[in-house]
All heavy atoms as a GROMACS GRO file, in nm:
protein
  604
    1MET      N    1  -0.430  -1.719   0.392
    1MET     CA    2  -0.387  -1.798   0.497
    1MET      C    3  -0.262  -1.897   0.462
    1MET      O    4  -0.278  -1.955   0.360
    1MET     CB    5  -0.503  -1.881   0.556
    1MET     CG    6  -0.620  -1.800   0.598
    1MET     SD    7  -0.588  -1.692   0.744
    1MET     CE    8  -0.595  -1.831   0.870
    2ILE      N    9  -0.176  -1.912   0.549
    2ILE     CA   10  -0.064  -1.996   0.522
    2ILE      C   11  -0.101  -2.131   0.593
    2ILE      O   12  -0.129  -2.135   0.710
    2ILE     CB   13   0.065  -1.938   0.576
    2ILE    CG1   14   0.098  -1.810   0.495
    2ILE    CG2   15   0.175  -2.042   0.559
    2ILE    CD1   16   0.220  -1.737   0.549
    3GLU      N   17  -0.093  -2.237   0.515
    3GLU     CA   18  -0.140  -2.366   0.556
    3GLU      C   19  -0.034  -2.439   0.647
    3GLU      O   20  -0.069  -2.498   0.750
    3GLU     CB   21  -0.166  -2.460   0.434
    3GLU     CG   22  -0.240  -2.580   0.468
    3GLU     CD   23  -0.286  -2.650   0.352
    3GLU    OE1   24  -0.368  -2.591   0.267
    3GLU    OE2   25  -0.235  -2.761   0.324
    4ALA      N   26   0.087  -2.422   0.616
    4ALA     CA   27   0.199  -2.481   0.686
    4ALA      C   28   0.313  -2.390   0.720
    4ALA      O   29   0.418  -2.388   0.641
    4ALA     CB   30   0.250  -2.608   0.613
    5PRO      N   31   0.303  -2.292   0.812
    5PRO     CA   32   0.405  -2.191   0.835
    5PRO      C   33   0.537  -2.250   0.867
    5PRO      O   34   0.635  -2.192   0.839
    5PRO     CB   35   0.348  -2.105   0.953
    5PRO     CG   36   0.237  -2.181   1.007
    5PRO     CD   37   0.194  -2.284   0.917
    6GLU      N   38   0.540  -2.361   0.951
    6GLU     CA   39   0.671  -2.416   0.981
    6GLU      C   40   0.741  -2.473   0.854
    6GLU      O   41   0.867  -2.455   0.847
    6GLU     CB   42   0.653  -2.533   1.087
    6GLU     CG   43   0.586  -2.479   1.212
    6GLU     CD   44   0.662  -2.378   1.279
    6GLU    OE1   45   0.796  -2.378   1.282
    6GLU    OE2   46   0.617  -2.290   1.340
    7ASP      N   47   0.675  -2.531   0.760
    7ASP     CA   48   0.731  -2.577   0.636
    7ASP      C   49   0.784  -2.452   0.555
    7ASP      O   50   0.895  -2.464   0.496
    7ASP     CB   51   0.643  -2.652   0.560
    7ASP     CG   52   0.608  -2.795   0.622
    7ASP    OD1   53   0.685  -2.838   0.708
    7ASP    OD2   54   0.512  -2.853   0.588
    8LEU      N   55   0.710  -2.352   0.562
    8LEU     CA   56   0.741  -2.227   0.488
    8LEU      C   57   0.876  -2.173   0.548
    8LEU      O   58   0.965  -2.125   0.475
    8LEU     CB   59   0.640  -2.123   0.493
    8LEU     CG   60   0.653  -2.001   0.414
    8LEU    CD1   61   0.664  -2.030   0.263
    8LEU    CD2   62   0.537  -1.900   0.434
    9ARG      N   63   0.893  -2.167   0.676
    9ARG     CA   64   1.013  -2.111   0.746
    9ARG      C   65   1.129  -2.193   0.716
    9ARG      O   66   1.239  -2.139   0.712
    9ARG     CB   67   0.990  -2.111   0.890
    9ARG     CG   68   0.899  -2.006   0.937
    9ARG     CD   69   0.902  -1.986   1.091
    9ARG     NE   70   0.791  -1.896   1.127
    9ARG     CZ   71   0.693  -1.926   1.210
    9ARG    NH1   72   0.672  -2.053   1.253
    9ARG    NH2   73   0.596  -1.846   1.235
   10LYS      N   74   1.120  -2.333   0.680
   10LYS     CA   75   1.237  -2.402   0.660
   10LYS      C   76   1.290  -2.374   0.521
   10LYS      O   77   1.410  -2.381   0.498
   10LYS     CB   78   1.193  -2.552   0.658
   10LYS     CG   79   1.156  -2.613   0.787
   10LYS     CD   80   1.108  -2.756   0.776
   10LYS     CE   81   1.048  -2.812   0.902
   10LYS     NZ   82   0.991  -2.943   0.886
   11ASN      N   83   1.208  -2.336   0.419
   11ASN     CA   84   1.246  -2.312   0.288
   11ASN      C   85   1.261  -2.174   0.252
   11ASN      O   86   1.324  -2.146   0.147
   11ASN     CB   87   1.146  -2.381   0.182
   11ASN     CG   88   1.139  -2.529   0.224
   11ASN    OD1   89   1.238  -2.604   0.258
   11ASN    ND2   90   1.013  -2.593   0.194
   12LEU      N   91   1.204  -2.076   0.319
   12LEU     CA   92   1.199  -1.941   0.277
   12LEU      C   93   1.313  -1.861   0.349
   12LEU      O   94   1.334  -1.874   0.472
   12LEU     CB   95   1.064  -1.878   0.319
   12LEU     CG   96   1.044  -1.728   0.282
   12LEU    CD1   97   1.042  -1.716   0.133
   12LEU    CD2   98   0.917  -1.677   0.351
   13ARG      N   99   1.389  -1.784   0.275
   13ARG     CA  100   1.480  -1.698   0.327
   13ARG      C  101   1.460  -1.557   0.282
   13ARG      O  102   1.460  -1.529   0.167
   13ARG     CB  103   1.626  -1.747   0.289
   13ARG     CG  104   1.743  -1.661   0.354
   13ARG     CD  105   1.874  -1.711   0.314
   13ARG     NE  106   1.971  -1.626   0.371
   13ARG     CZ  107   2.002  -1.500   0.323
   13ARG    NH1  108   1.937  -1.456   0.224
   13ARG    NH2  109   2.092  -1.426   0.374
   14ILE      N  110   1.449  -1.467   0.376
   14ILE     CA  111   1.412  -1.326   0.343
   14ILE      C  112   1.565  -1.262   0.317
   14ILE      O  113   1.644  -1.270   0.406
   14ILE     CB  114   1.336  -1.255   0.453
   14ILE    CG1  115   1.203  -1.320   0.471
   14ILE    CG2  116   1.322  -1.101   0.411
   14ILE    CD1  117   1.125  -1.273   0.577
   15PRO      N  118   1.581  -1.195   0.216
   15PRO     CA  119   1.711  -1.127   0.184
   15PRO      C  120   1.741  -1.030   0.293
   15PRO      O  121   1.660  -0.955   0.345
   15PRO     CB  122   1.690  -1.064   0.047
   15PRO     CG  123   1.586  -1.133  -0.020
   15PRO     CD  124   1.486  -1.178   0.095
   16ASP      N  125   1.877  -1.010   0.317
   16ASP     CA  126   1.923  -0.922   0.429
   16ASP      C  127   1.880  -0.775   0.396
   16ASP      O  128   1.857  -0.698   0.480
   16ASP     CB  129   2.074  -0.931   0.447
   16ASP     CG  130   2.109  -1.072   0.506
   16ASP    OD1  131   2.030  -1.116   0.581
   16ASP    OD2  132   2.222  -1.110   0.473
   17ASP      N  133   1.887  -0.738   0.259
   17ASP     CA  134   1.845  -0.597   0.226
   17ASP      C  135   1.703  -0.569   0.246
   17ASP      O  136   1.677  -0.452   0.292
   17ASP     CB  137   1.893  -0.568   0.082
   17ASP     CG  138   1.820  -0.654  -0.021
   17ASP    OD1  139   1.782  -0.770   0.021
   17ASP    OD2  140   1.817  -0.616  -0.138
   18HIS      N  141   1.621  -0.662   0.245
   18HIS     CA  142   1.478  -0.653   0.285
   18HIS      C  143   1.469  -0.620   0.427
   18HIS      O  144   1.395  -0.526   0.471
   18HIS     CB  145   1.385  -0.765   0.250
   18HIS     CG  146   1.369  -0.783   0.096
   18HIS    ND1  147   1.470  -0.773   0.002
   18HIS    CD2  148   1.250  -0.811   0.036
   18HIS    CE1  149   1.412  -0.797  -0.110
   18HIS    NE2  150   1.286  -0.815  -0.100
   19MET      N  151   1.545  -0.701   0.502
   19MET     CA  152   1.537  -0.670   0.655
   19MET      C  153   1.600  -0.540   0.692
   19MET      O  154   1.547  -0.477   0.781
   19MET     CB  155   1.615  -0.790   0.724
   19MET     CG  156   1.561  -0.930   0.694
   19MET     SD  157   1.395  -0.951   0.753
   19MET     CE  158   1.412  -0.990   0.917
   20LYS      N  159   1.696  -0.499   0.625
   20LYS     CA  160   1.767  -0.367   0.648
   20LYS      C  161   1.656  -0.259   0.627
   20LYS      O  162   1.650  -0.161   0.703
   20LYS     CB  163   1.890  -0.356   0.567
   20LYS     CG  164   1.959  -0.224   0.599
   20LYS     CD  165   2.078  -0.206   0.512
   20LYS     CE  166   2.154  -0.080   0.544
   20LYS     NZ  167   2.086   0.039   0.557
   21VAL      N  168   1.588  -0.273   0.522
   21VAL     CA  169   1.491  -0.162   0.482
   21VAL      C  170   1.386  -0.160   0.599
   21VAL      O  171   1.339  -0.044   0.632
   21VAL     CB  172   1.424  -0.184   0.346
   21VAL    CG1  173   1.305  -0.103   0.323
   21VAL    CG2  174   1.519  -0.176   0.231
   22CYS      N  175   1.337  -0.270   0.646
   22CYS     CA  176   1.241  -0.271   0.752
   22CYS      C  177   1.299  -0.210   0.878
   22CYS      O  178   1.234  -0.129   0.943
   22CYS     CB  179   1.194  -0.414   0.779
   22CYS     SG  180   1.088  -0.480   0.657
   23ARG      N  181   1.424  -0.241   0.905
   23ARG     CA  182   1.488  -0.181   1.034
   23ARG      C  183   1.503  -0.036   1.023
   23ARG      O  184   1.475   0.037   1.109
   23ARG     CB  185   1.620  -0.245   1.055
   23ARG     CG  186   1.613  -0.384   1.125
   23ARG     CD  187   1.757  -0.424   1.168
   23ARG     NE  188   1.850  -0.439   1.060
   23ARG     CZ  189   1.873  -0.542   0.980
   23ARG    NH1  190   1.803  -0.648   1.004
   23ARG    NH2  191   1.965  -0.532   0.888
   24ASP      N  192   1.541   0.012   0.901
   24ASP     CA  193   1.563   0.154   0.875
   24ASP      C  194   1.429   0.228   0.886
   24ASP      O  195   1.427   0.341   0.932
   24ASP     CB  196   1.627   0.175   0.739
   24ASP     CG  197   1.768   0.139   0.742
   24ASP    OD1  198   1.828   0.102   0.840
   24ASP    OD2  199   1.830   0.120   0.624
   25ALA      N  200   1.317   0.173   0.842
   25ALA     CA  201   1.190   0.227   0.846
   25ALA      C  202   1.117   0.219   0.979
   25ALA      O  203   1.014   0.272   0.996
   25ALA     CB  204   1.095   0.174   0.733
   26GLY      N  205   1.187   0.136   1.073
   26GLY     CA  206   1.115   0.113   1.202
   26GLY      C  207   1.005   0.029   1.198
   26GLY      O  208   0.908   0.021   1.286
   27VAL      N  209   0.993  -0.067   1.092
   27VAL     CA  210   0.898  -0.176   1.084
   27VAL      C  211   0.942  -0.292   1.158
   27VAL      O  212   1.052  -0.347   1.127
   27VAL     CB  213   0.862  -0.200   0.940
   27VAL    CG1  214   0.764  -0.310   0.922
   27VAL    CG2  215   0.820  -0.070   0.871
   28PRO      N  216   0.868  -0.352   1.245
   28PRO     CA  217   0.911  -0.478   1.323
   28PRO      C  218   0.922  -0.588   1.229
   28PRO      O  219   0.849  -0.609   1.141
   28PRO     CB  220   0.798  -0.497   1.428
   28PRO     CG  221   0.681  -0.408   1.381
   28PRO     CD  222   0.733  -0.309   1.298
   29THR      N  223   1.022  -0.667   1.247
   29THR     CA  224   1.038  -0.790   1.168
   29THR      C  225   1.021  -0.927   1.252
   29THR      O  226   1.030  -1.031   1.190
   29THR     CB  227   1.196  -0.794   1.120
   29THR    OG1  228   1.277  -0.790   1.226
   29THR    CG2  229   1.214  -0.676   1.022
   30GLU      N  230   0.983  -0.902   1.372
   30GLU     CA  231   0.947  -1.024   1.455
   30GLU      C  232   0.814  -1.004   1.518
   30GLU      O  233   0.773  -0.886   1.543
   30GLU     CB  234   1.047  -1.054   1.559
   30GLU     CG  235   1.186  -1.093   1.504
   30GLU     CD  236   1.287  -1.113   1.601
   30GLU    OE1  237   1.271  -1.082   1.720
   30GLU    OE2  238   1.401  -1.166   1.576
   31GLY      N  239   0.739  -1.113   1.557
   31GLY     CA  240   0.624  -1.095   1.631
   31GLY      C  241   0.495  -1.082   1.539
   31GLY      O  242   0.505  -1.113   1.429
   32ASN      N  243   0.400  -1.019   1.597
   32ASN     CA  244   0.272  -1.003   1.525
   32ASN      C  245   0.273  -0.872   1.450
   32ASN      O  246   0.379  -0.810   1.432
   32ASN     CB  247   0.153  -1.012   1.622
   32ASN     CG  248   0.153  -0.902   1.730
   32ASN    OD1  249   0.238  -0.814   1.728
   32ASN    ND2  250   0.055  -0.905   1.823
   33ALA      N  251   0.164  -0.826   1.402
   33ALA     CA  252   0.154  -0.698   1.320
   33ALA      C  253   0.213  -0.576   1.398
   33ALA      O  254   0.257  -0.475   1.335
   33ALA     CB  255   0.011  -0.678   1.277
   34ALA      N  256   0.200  -0.582   1.535
   34ALA     CA  257   0.248  -0.472   1.616
   34ALA      C  258   0.395  -0.492   1.659
   34ALA      O  259   0.443  -0.410   1.732
   34ALA     CB  260   0.157  -0.455   1.732
   35GLY      N  261   0.454  -0.605   1.623
   35GLY     CA  262   0.595  -0.638   1.668
   35GLY      C  263   0.595  -0.695   1.805
   35GLY      O  264   0.702  -0.701   1.867
   36ASN      N  265   0.485  -0.742   1.864
   36ASN     CA  266   0.467  -0.797   1.993
   36ASN      C  267   0.508  -0.942   1.985
   36ASN      O  268   0.442  -1.020   1.930
   36ASN     CB  269   0.325  -0.779   2.057
   36ASN     CG  270   0.324  -0.807   2.193
   36ASN    OD1  271   0.411  -0.873   2.257
   36ASN    ND2  272   0.221  -0.761   2.266
   37THR      N  273   0.630  -0.981   2.059
   37THR     CA  274   0.667  -1.124   2.048
   37THR      C  275   0.617  -1.202   2.172
   37THR      O  276   0.637  -1.325   2.171
   37THR     CB  277   0.823  -1.122   2.043
   37THR    OG1  278   0.874  -1.054   2.149
   37THR    CG2  279   0.865  -1.071   1.915
   38LYS      N  280   0.566  -1.129   2.270
   38LYS     CA  281   0.518  -1.202   2.399
   38LYS      C  282   0.373  -1.241   2.388
   38LYS      O  283   0.340  -1.352   2.425
   38LYS     CB  284   0.550  -1.119   2.512
   38LYS     CG  285   0.697  -1.099   2.542
   38LYS     CD  286   0.722  -1.020   2.667
   38LYS     CE  287   0.872  -1.026   2.694
   38LYS     NZ  288   0.935  -0.897   2.692
   39ASP      N  289   0.292  -1.156   2.347
   39ASP     CA  290   0.144  -1.176   2.344
   39ASP      C  291   0.100  -1.149   2.195
   39ASP      O  292   0.075  -1.039   2.164
   39ASP     CB  293   0.066  -1.101   2.440
   39ASP     CG  294  -0.080  -1.117   2.445
   39ASP    OD1  295  -0.118  -1.223   2.380
   39ASP    OD2  296  -0.157  -1.046   2.506
   40PHE      N  297   0.086  -1.254   2.122
   40PHE     CA  298   0.051  -1.236   1.979
   40PHE      C  299  -0.086  -1.178   1.960
   40PHE      O  300  -0.119  -1.133   1.848
   40PHE     CB  301   0.065  -1.370   1.909
   40PHE     CG  302   0.206  -1.419   1.896
   40PHE    CD1  303   0.251  -1.533   1.956
   40PHE    CD2  304   0.298  -1.349   1.820
   40PHE    CE1  305   0.384  -1.579   1.948
   40PHE    CE2  306   0.430  -1.385   1.812
   40PHE     CZ  307   0.472  -1.502   1.876
   41LEU      N  308  -0.171  -1.182   2.058
   41LEU     CA  309  -0.307  -1.129   2.039
   41LEU      C  310  -0.314  -0.983   2.079
   41LEU      O  311  -0.420  -0.916   2.053
   41LEU     CB  312  -0.401  -1.212   2.126
   41LEU     CG  313  -0.415  -1.358   2.102
   41LEU    CD1  314  -0.512  -1.428   2.194
   41LEU    CD2  315  -0.463  -1.374   1.951
   42ASP      N  316  -0.197  -0.929   2.139
   42ASP     CA  317  -0.204  -0.790   2.170
   42ASP      C  318  -0.142  -0.711   2.044
   42ASP      O  319  -0.032  -0.712   2.017
   42ASP     CB  320  -0.106  -0.761   2.290
   42ASP     CG  321  -0.098  -0.626   2.329
   42ASP    OD1  322  -0.184  -0.538   2.291
   42ASP    OD2  323  -0.008  -0.586   2.412
   43LEU      N  324  -0.238  -0.634   1.984
   43LEU     CA  325  -0.202  -0.551   1.875
   43LEU      C  326  -0.179  -0.400   1.896
   43LEU      O  327  -0.185  -0.320   1.815
   43LEU     CB  328  -0.305  -0.568   1.766
   43LEU     CG  329  -0.318  -0.702   1.700
   43LEU    CD1  330  -0.436  -0.717   1.611
   43LEU    CD2  331  -0.193  -0.751   1.642
   44THR      N  332  -0.153  -0.372   2.030
   44THR     CA  333  -0.126  -0.234   2.070
   44THR      C  334   0.000  -0.179   1.991
   44THR      O  335   0.103  -0.242   2.003
   44THR     CB  336  -0.108  -0.224   2.220
   44THR    OG1  337  -0.218  -0.286   2.291
   44THR    CG2  338  -0.082  -0.078   2.264
   45GLY      N  339  -0.020  -0.074   1.936
   45GLY     CA  340   0.091  -0.006   1.853
   45GLY      C  341   0.109  -0.052   1.716
   45GLY      O  342   0.205  -0.011   1.651
   46GLU      N  343   0.009  -0.131   1.663
   46GLU     CA  344   0.022  -0.168   1.519
   46GLU      C  345   0.014  -0.045   1.439
   46GLU      O  346  -0.056   0.057   1.466
   46GLU     CB  347  -0.075  -0.270   1.481
   46GLU     CG  348  -0.224  -0.221   1.464
   46GLU     CD  349  -0.312  -0.325   1.429
   46GLU    OE1  350  -0.291  -0.401   1.330
   46GLU    OE2  351  -0.421  -0.336   1.488
   47MET      N  352   0.066  -0.057   1.305
   47MET     CA  353   0.058   0.054   1.212
   47MET      C  354  -0.087   0.057   1.163
   47MET      O  355  -0.152  -0.028   1.142
   47MET     CB  356   0.147   0.026   1.099
   47MET     CG  357   0.293   0.014   1.129
   47MET     SD  358   0.395  -0.035   0.993
   47MET     CE  359   0.461   0.122   0.946
   48LYS      N  360  -0.143   0.184   1.160
   48LYS     CA  361  -0.272   0.212   1.109
   48LYS      C  362  -0.276   0.243   0.959
   48LYS      O  363  -0.184   0.304   0.917
   48LYS     CB  364  -0.338   0.333   1.187
   48LYS     CG  365  -0.337   0.308   1.336
   48LYS     CD  366  -0.422   0.199   1.377
   48LYS     CE  367  -0.429   0.180   1.527
   48LYS     NZ  368  -0.482   0.050   1.574
   49PRO      N  369  -0.382   0.213   0.890
   49PRO     CA  370  -0.393   0.241   0.744
   49PRO      C  371  -0.417   0.391   0.734
   49PRO      O  372  -0.454   0.463   0.824
   49PRO     CB  373  -0.518   0.163   0.704
   49PRO     CG  374  -0.588   0.145   0.827
   49PRO     CD  375  -0.500   0.132   0.938
   50PRO      N  376  -0.387   0.442   0.614
   50PRO     CA  377  -0.410   0.585   0.585
   50PRO      C  378  -0.561   0.617   0.592
   50PRO      O  379  -0.640   0.532   0.580
   50PRO     CB  380  -0.353   0.603   0.448
   50PRO     CG  381  -0.347   0.469   0.384
   50PRO     CD  382  -0.325   0.371   0.494
   51ALA      N  383  -0.576   0.734   0.606
   51ALA     CA  384  -0.729   0.788   0.606
   51ALA      C  385  -0.788   0.757   0.479
   51ALA      O  386  -0.737   0.744   0.376
   51ALA     CB  387  -0.733   0.937   0.631
   52ALA      N  388  -0.933   0.738   0.492
   52ALA     CA  389  -1.003   0.709   0.374
   52ALA      C  390  -1.010   0.830   0.271
   52ALA      O  391  -1.004   0.940   0.310
   52ALA     CB  392  -1.137   0.670   0.412
   53LEU      N  393  -1.026   0.799   0.155
   53LEU     CA  394  -1.041   0.898   0.048
   53LEU      C  395  -1.185   0.973   0.055
   53LEU      O  396  -1.266   0.904   0.107
   53LEU     CB  397  -1.026   0.841  -0.096
   53LEU     CG  398  -0.893   0.778  -0.126
   53LEU    CD1  399  -0.904   0.703  -0.263
   53LEU    CD2  400  -0.786   0.887  -0.135
   54PRO      N  401  -1.174   1.102   0.015
   54PRO     CA  402  -1.315   1.171   0.030
   54PRO      C  403  -1.410   1.105  -0.062
   54PRO      O  404  -1.371   1.064  -0.174
   54PRO     CB  405  -1.269   1.307  -0.012
   54PRO     CG  406  -1.144   1.305  -0.080
   54PRO     CD  407  -1.071   1.188  -0.031
   55ALA      N  408  -1.525   1.106  -0.018
   55ALA     CA  409  -1.640   1.054  -0.104
   55ALA      C  410  -1.668   1.157  -0.219
   55ALA      O  411  -1.672   1.274  -0.199
   55ALA     CB  412  -1.771   1.035  -0.025
   56GLY      N  413  -1.699   1.095  -0.336
   56GLY     CA  414  -1.731   1.185  -0.457
   56GLY      C  415  -1.610   1.247  -0.513
   56GLY      O  416  -1.496   1.219  -0.486
   57PHE      N  417  -1.635   1.346  -0.596
   57PHE     CA  418  -1.531   1.413  -0.673
   57PHE      C  419  -1.494   1.533  -0.596
   57PHE      O  420  -1.569   1.605  -0.536
   57PHE     CB  421  -1.586   1.460  -0.812
   57PHE     CG  422  -1.599   1.356  -0.911
   57PHE    CD1  423  -1.718   1.302  -0.940
   57PHE    CD2  424  -1.484   1.289  -0.971
   57PHE    CE1  425  -1.738   1.195  -1.038
   57PHE    CE2  426  -1.499   1.199  -1.062
   57PHE     CZ  427  -1.615   1.148  -1.088
   58THR      N  428  -1.358   1.561  -0.596
   58THR     CA  429  -1.308   1.683  -0.528
   58THR      C  430  -1.298   1.789  -0.639
   58THR      O  431  -1.294   1.758  -0.758
   58THR     CB  432  -1.166   1.659  -0.471
   58THR    OG1  433  -1.081   1.615  -0.567
   58THR    CG2  434  -1.169   1.546  -0.362
   59PRO      N  435  -1.290   1.915  -0.604
   59PRO     CA  436  -1.276   2.018  -0.715
   59PRO      C  437  -1.152   1.996  -0.793
   59PRO      O  438  -1.158   2.023  -0.917
   59PRO     CB  439  -1.253   2.142  -0.621
   59PRO     CG  440  -1.329   2.122  -0.493
   59PRO     CD  441  -1.302   1.974  -0.477
   60ARG      N  442  -1.045   1.947  -0.738
   60ARG     CA  443  -0.925   1.933  -0.820
   60ARG      C  444  -0.946   1.812  -0.916
   60ARG      O  445  -0.907   1.819  -1.029
   60ARG     CB  446  -0.815   1.882  -0.721
   60ARG     CG  447  -0.679   1.867  -0.778
   60ARG     CD  448  -0.581   1.835  -0.679
   60ARG     NE  449  -0.451   1.789  -0.729
   60ARG     CZ  450  -0.349   1.754  -0.663
   60ARG    NH1  451  -0.359   1.751  -0.539
   60ARG    NH2  452  -0.241   1.706  -0.726
   61GLY      N  453  -1.021   1.711  -0.877
   61GLY     CA  454  -1.054   1.602  -0.974
   61GLY      C  455  -1.154   1.639  -1.082
   61GLY      O  456  -1.144   1.596  -1.192
   62ILE      N  457  -1.249   1.731  -1.040
   62ILE     CA  458  -1.338   1.786  -1.160
   62ILE      C  459  -1.261   1.868  -1.251
   62ILE      O  460  -1.278   1.850  -1.382
   62ILE     CB  461  -1.446   1.872  -1.088
   62ILE    CG1  462  -1.536   1.784  -1.007
   62ILE    CG2  463  -1.531   1.944  -1.189
   62ILE    CD1  464  -1.638   1.854  -0.917
   63VAL      N  465  -1.162   1.946  -1.219
   63VAL     CA  466  -1.090   2.027  -1.315
   63VAL      C  467  -1.007   1.933  -1.395
   63VAL      O  468  -0.996   1.955  -1.510
   63VAL     CB  469  -0.995   2.129  -1.233
   63VAL    CG1  470  -0.894   2.191  -1.318
   63VAL    CG2  471  -1.083   2.234  -1.163
   64ALA      N  472  -0.942   1.830  -1.334
   64ALA     CA  473  -0.860   1.734  -1.406
   64ALA      C  474  -0.939   1.663  -1.521
   64ALA      O  475  -0.900   1.639  -1.627
   64ALA     CB  476  -0.792   1.641  -1.317
   65LEU      N  477  -1.064   1.612  -1.475
   65LEU     CA  478  -1.154   1.542  -1.570
   65LEU      C  479  -1.196   1.633  -1.678
   65LEU      O  480  -1.205   1.602  -1.790
   65LEU     CB  481  -1.271   1.495  -1.488
   65LEU     CG  482  -1.378   1.416  -1.563
   65LEU    CD1  483  -1.321   1.294  -1.629
   65LEU    CD2  484  -1.492   1.377  -1.481
   66THR      N  485  -1.233   1.762  -1.645
   66THR     CA  486  -1.279   1.857  -1.749
   66THR      C  487  -1.155   1.888  -1.852
   66THR      O  488  -1.188   1.878  -1.972
   66THR     CB  489  -1.314   1.993  -1.682
   66THR    OG1  490  -1.420   1.963  -1.582
   66THR    CG2  491  -1.356   2.096  -1.794
   67PHE      N  492  -1.038   1.901  -1.814
   67PHE     CA  493  -0.930   1.923  -1.900
   67PHE      C  494  -0.894   1.797  -1.982
   67PHE      O  495  -0.866   1.804  -2.100
   67PHE     CB  496  -0.810   1.969  -1.821
   67PHE     CG  497  -0.816   2.126  -1.797
   67PHE    CD1  498  -0.836   2.170  -1.677
   67PHE    CD2  499  -0.783   2.214  -1.909
   67PHE    CE1  500  -0.844   2.300  -1.663
   67PHE    CE2  501  -0.798   2.354  -1.881
   67PHE     CZ  502  -0.818   2.393  -1.760
   68SER      N  503  -0.916   1.686  -1.925
   68SER     CA  504  -0.899   1.555  -2.001
   68SER      C  505  -0.998   1.547  -2.110
   68SER      O  506  -0.971   1.508  -2.218
   68SER     CB  507  -0.905   1.436  -1.899
   68SER     OG  508  -0.804   1.449  -1.812
   69ILE      N  509  -1.123   1.573  -2.077
   69ILE     CA  510  -1.229   1.569  -2.183
   69ILE      C  511  -1.209   1.662  -2.288
   69ILE      O  512  -1.218   1.641  -2.406
   69ILE     CB  513  -1.372   1.586  -2.114
   69ILE    CG1  514  -1.396   1.465  -2.026
   69ILE    CG2  515  -1.480   1.599  -2.220
   69ILE    CD1  516  -1.516   1.485  -1.942
   70VAL      N  517  -1.172   1.788  -2.254
   70VAL     CA  518  -1.143   1.898  -2.351
   70VAL      C  519  -1.028   1.850  -2.441
   70VAL      O  520  -1.028   1.856  -2.570
   70VAL     CB  521  -1.115   2.025  -2.291
   70VAL    CG1  522  -1.061   2.134  -2.386
   70VAL    CG2  523  -1.247   2.081  -2.232
   71SER      N  524  -0.919   1.792  -2.386
   71SER     CA  525  -0.806   1.750  -2.459
   71SER      C  526  -0.846   1.634  -2.554
   71SER      O  527  -0.799   1.633  -2.663
   71SER     CB  528  -0.701   1.709  -2.362
   71SER     OG  529  -0.644   1.801  -2.287
   72ALA      N  530  -0.935   1.548  -2.507
   72ALA     CA  531  -0.981   1.429  -2.596
   72ALA      C  532  -1.062   1.480  -2.711
   72ALA      O  533  -1.027   1.438  -2.831
   72ALA     CB  534  -1.058   1.331  -2.507
   73PHE      N  535  -1.145   1.577  -2.700
   73PHE     CA  536  -1.221   1.628  -2.802
   73PHE      C  537  -1.134   1.708  -2.902
   73PHE      O  538  -1.160   1.701  -3.025
   73PHE     CB  539  -1.344   1.719  -2.746
   73PHE     CG  540  -1.451   1.642  -2.709
   73PHE    CD1  541  -1.506   1.663  -2.582
   73PHE    CD2  542  -1.513   1.544  -2.781
   73PHE    CE1  543  -1.617   1.591  -2.525
   73PHE    CE2  544  -1.626   1.479  -2.747
   73PHE     CZ  545  -1.669   1.498  -2.612
   74LEU      N  546  -1.039   1.780  -2.849
   74LEU     CA  547  -0.948   1.856  -2.934
   74LEU      C  548  -0.866   1.754  -3.024
   74LEU      O  549  -0.839   1.779  -3.139
   74LEU     CB  550  -0.852   1.945  -2.858
   74LEU     CG  551  -0.927   2.080  -2.809
   74LEU    CD1  552  -0.824   2.152  -2.715
   74LEU    CD2  553  -0.969   2.162  -2.926
   75GLY      N  554  -0.817   1.652  -2.960
   75GLY     CA  555  -0.738   1.555  -3.032
   75GLY      C  556  -0.820   1.486  -3.135
   75GLY      O  557  -0.769   1.468  -3.252
   76VAL      N  558  -0.943   1.450  -3.108
   76VAL     CA  559  -1.033   1.386  -3.209
   76VAL      C  560  -1.055   1.488  -3.329
   76VAL      O  561  -1.063   1.444  -3.435
   76VAL     CB  562  -1.160   1.327  -3.141
   76VAL    CG1  563  -1.259   1.289  -3.246
   76VAL    CG2  564  -1.125   1.222  -3.051
   77ALA      N  565  -1.089   1.610  -3.290
   77ALA     CA  566  -1.117   1.711  -3.384
   77ALA      C  567  -0.992   1.733  -3.485
   77ALA      O  568  -1.011   1.749  -3.612
   77ALA     CB  569  -1.148   1.844  -3.331
   78ILE      N  570  -0.870   1.736  -3.426
   78ILE     CA  571  -0.759   1.759  -3.523
   78ILE      C  572  -0.739   1.633  -3.608
   78ILE      O  573  -0.701   1.648  -3.714
   78ILE     CB  574  -0.637   1.782  -3.426
   78ILE    CG1  575  -0.647   1.922  -3.358
   78ILE    CG2  576  -0.506   1.770  -3.505
   78ILE    CD1  577  -0.551   1.956  -3.259
   79ILE      N  578  -0.756   1.519  -3.551
   79ILE     CA  579  -0.742   1.392  -3.631
   79ILE      C  580  -0.847   1.393  -3.744
   79ILE      O  581  -0.813   1.364  -3.862
   79ILE     CB  582  -0.752   1.267  -3.554
   79ILE    CG1  583  -0.627   1.255  -3.459
   79ILE    CG2  584  -0.753   1.145  -3.633
   79ILE    CD1  585  -0.626   1.153  -3.355
   80ALA      N  586  -0.966   1.429  -3.710
   80ALA     CA  587  -1.082   1.422  -3.808
   80ALA      C  588  -1.059   1.529  -3.912
   80ALA      O  589  -1.116   1.529  -4.024
   80ALA     CB  590  -1.215   1.438  -3.741
   81TRP      N  591  -0.992   1.645  -3.882
   81TRP     CA  592  -0.982   1.758  -3.964
   81TRP      C  593  -0.893   1.724  -4.083
   81TRP      O  594  -0.853   1.708  -4.170
   81TRP     CB  595  -0.929   1.865  -3.894
   81TRP     CG  596  -0.915   1.999  -3.964
   81TRP    CD1  597  -0.990   2.046  -4.061
   81TRP    CD2  598  -0.804   2.095  -3.963
   81TRP    NE1  599  -0.947   2.166  -4.116
   81TRP    CE2  600  -0.826   2.199  -4.049
   81TRP    CE3  601  -0.696   2.102  -3.878
   81TRP    CZ2  602  -0.741   2.303  -4.060
   81TRP    CZ3  603  -0.609   2.211  -3.883
   81TRP    CH2  604  -0.632   2.304  -3.979
   0.00000   0.00000   0.00000
């Protein structure tokens, strides 16, 4: 939470290249999270977060973990040899 937003606006300057990146990406730079400057409580059109990750291990993750463990044991065996 920002305690004194008006004081922050007096001293803070957002670089022009940051604003350009937002404009190029279509991200609003004014208003609330949805870019609404008339009704700050209306969040219609706000950006949504990405979908949740799948629960548990995926087959791809299990394969990666297995190869990591095998590589670790081979590395320890070679060093110990």
